[in-house]
N, C-alpha and C positions, 0 to 999 in steps of 0.2 A: 568398537562402537562407531557408528556412522556420525556424520555431521549433524549438529543441531540446527534448528531453524529459529529465526528471529524476525522481528519487524522493528524498523526504526522510522521515526517521523521526522520530516523536515518541512519547513515552510518553503514552498517552491520559489518565492521571490528572494529568499535568502540563499538557499543552495538546492537547486532542482536536480533531479536525476540526470538531466542532459549535461549539467556541469560536471557531475561525477564521471559520466561517459567521456567528456572532453578531457578531463584531468587524468582519467585512468585510475587514479588512486587518491585517497584523501584521509586525513586524520579526522575521526569523528570525535569532536570535543565539545565542551560547553554544557554537558549534561550535569544538572545540579539537583537531581532527585535521588534520594538514598536507594529507593527500590530500583530505579533505572540503573544506578551505579552498580548494584549487585548483579544485574543482568549483564552489564558490560564486562564485569569481572568473570562471569561464567562463560563468556564466548571463547571459542577455540579457533585456532587457525583452520581455515577451510569451511567454517560454518557459513551457511547460506542465509542471506538477510533480505527480506522484502523491504522495498523502499517506498514509503508512504508520503504523499504530499498532503500536509495537514489542512491547508486552506481550500484546496479543491476536493479534499476528502476522497482520495483514491490511491490504491496501490499501483505503482507505475513501472517498477523495475526490480531486478534482482542484483544484489551485490554479494561479495564474499569477504569474510574476515581474513586479512593477510598478516596482521600483527595483533597479538592478544593484548589485553589491558596493560596500560602503562600510565604513569602520572600525567594528568591532563596539563599540557603546557600553558593553557589559558587560565589555570586556577592558581590561587594563592595558597591553597591547601592541597597537599599531596594525596589526600584521601580521594579526591575526585579523579576519575579515570577517563581515558580515551582508548579507542581502538583504531586500527587502520583498516580501511575498506578498499576494495577494487570493484569496478563495475563489471557485471557479468553480461546482462542484456536487459533491454526494455521488454516489458510484457507485450504480447500481441495486441491487446487492448487493455486499457486501465480497468481495474476492478473497483467500483465505487463502494463507499461505505454503505449506501442503500442496498446494493446487491449483497454485500456481506451480511448485513442485518437481516435480509430476507431469506438467507440460506440457513436452514436448521443445522447443518453440519458445522456451521461457524458460530453457533449461539454462545459457546463458552470461550471464544477467542477474546483475549484481553483487550483488543481494540474495541470490542463491544461492551465488555464488563468493566473495564477500567480505562475509559476513553481518554483520560488526561495523561496517561503514562506514555513517555516518549520512546522507551526501549522496552520490548517485551518478548517473551518466548512465544513460539508458535509450534503447536503439535505437528508432527509429520503429516497426519491426515488433513489438518487444516491447511497446511502449506500446499499440499497437492490439490486440495479443493480450490484454493485461490488461483493456482495455475490453470486448473480446468476452467474456471469462470473466465479467465483471461482469454482462453481459446474460443469460448462460446460467443456467438454474435450478440452484440448489445441489444437489449430489449427495452422497449418503452415501459415505464411504470404502468400498471393496470389502469389507473385513473386517466393518465394522459392518453393511453391507447384508446380507451372508451370515448373520451372527449373527441379525439381525432376522428374516430370511426363515425361518431354521430355528426360531426361537422361534414364529413365526406358524404354521408347519407343525405343530410340537409342540402348540401350543395348540389347533389345529383337530382334531388326533387325540384330545386328551384331553377335548374339550368337544363332545359330540354336537350341541348346539343351534347351535354356530357353523357346522357343516356345513350345517345346514338353512337358514341365512340366506344362503348363497352363491348 
């Protein structure tokens, strides 16, 4: 059986992906949601993990599980779990939550359907689609692109010299 895929959320001002890259490895602790705990328990050594910055709402990197679930050293109750992760690489470009929501392939991703969950499984096809989105050039949202385009047209009508340079 191949590696499973997961997504972990972190507040970038608390522990950004760049810190994991600098540290090389970290203990992923402090999770206090029973469903997220069961996902930590299901992680296997070698599983790949998408790293999501919760406040900027974007997937920014890939990490790997290097140690399976063990009692969380920050908890008073041994039922809470932690795993150890290592940085694999940053994504070519971040994949925003808006891009994920706009992609029909990702409609059932737990990030969309259970947005408050901090640790979640990711189907192999969803994982591959997120990596594909990271390789695609960033696009402006349709409304922003249309507004930008109409501003450009308005500017070209009001500035004769801009028409001459085209």
